[in-house]
C-alpha positions, 0 to 999 in steps of 0.5 A: 402312485402306480399309473394305469399302464403299470397295473400289476398282473392280476388274472383273477381281476381280469376274469372279473372284468371279462365276465362283466364285459361278456354281460355287456356284450350279450345285452348289446352294449358293445362300447361298454364291453370294449371298455371292460375287456380293455380293463381285463387286458390291463390286468392280464396282458398275456391272455390271448382270450381277452384280445379275441373277446375285445375283437368281438366288441370291436367288430360290432363297432366296426373298428376294423383297424383295431380288430386287426391289431388285437387279432394279430397280437392274440395270434402272437400269444397263441399261434394256432388261435382259430378265433383270432384268425377268423376275426382277423379275416372278417376285419381284413374283408371289411378293410377291402383286403380280400387277399389277406383275408383269404389267407387268414380265413384259410388258417382259421379253417385249418385250425378249426378242422384240427380242433374237430379231430381233437374232439374240441368245439370246432364243429360249431365254428366250421360253418361260419368259417367256411362261409367266410372262406367262400366270401373271401374267394368271391371277393378275390375273384371280383378283385381279379375281374376288376383288374381284368377289366382295367387291363381290357380298357387299357388294351383298348386304349392302346389299340385305339392310340395306335390306330389314331397314330396311323391315321395322323401319319396317313394325313401327314403324308397327304400334306407332304405329297401335295396334290395329284395332277390337276388343272388348277388351284381349285382342282387341287384343293378339291382333290385334297379335301376329298382324299382327306375325307376318305382317310378320315372316314376309313380310320374312323370306321376302323376305330369304331369297329375295334371298339365294337369288337372289344365291347362284344367280346367281353360279355360273350367271354363272361357268359361262357365262363359264368352260370354253369356249375358242374354237379361234381362241385356241388354239396348234396346236403346244402347244394352249395359249392364245396370248399373242403370236400371229404369222403364217407365210407360209401365213397360219397363226398360232402363239404366238411362243414355241411357233413359236420353239422349233419353229424352233430344232429344225426350220427348217420350217413345222409345217403345210406342212413348207416352209422357214420362218425366224424372219424370216418371222414377222409379228405378228398384231396383230388376233388378239393384241388378241383373245387379250388381251381373252379372257384378261382376261375368262377368266384361268382359260384359262391352265391349260386 
């Protein structure tokens, strides 16, 4: 008797299960779709499309660890698998791994652009993929901001610890030195208490001043770095920050996603209304590098 794991390859049967899975997915039955896609995979385990189909259902079911496994397997079967990288990035973001997600999303974007140049279906995917890359950039920036905050708090703690140590040292010196010249035990005790109080107050003021400096400096620094988006980084179609700027024959730059979507509706230059084709677009590498640097330092601008 043939076990389930030993089912012979049957691409035709796999296609039947895939089509049934697609119908379940379209009707919102994601659990049913996952079961049918799994059956399709058993009949044709070398077909990368079946794994990305199952990823669609798994994403809807929030089973992100399985999405990662399926997407990575699909990529091993088809290295330039744009859809698998896109799904992998979505799962990695959900699993709070924005750095890996950004790498995956960028690869999806690269393969999408290549597909567009080859005349494939990438034009319909460039928008969502671009949005995902920008989301990953924002989350990477937020992760770095949290790390900066942890370092700032740690530095403040180190500085206060050093001040506390100096305060203790000075108080200990008072004990060792004894008292100043006085006429009796009562006078010496009074003088010592006075000196101790002065030392305590002096260092308490220093510690409090240090806290205030740290607390006031951070909002000011953030305010300087935030809330200002230069015109050169803004796409003139969507008014969003550009991720992958390309330049037209007239020298105007747009984000690749927005101009691609525009050209799918109208084969004209948005500015001059002259004829414009996808083949006429050229990467603006200098502007792209500048936009990349801006987003690394200002991830908040993704939501601007």
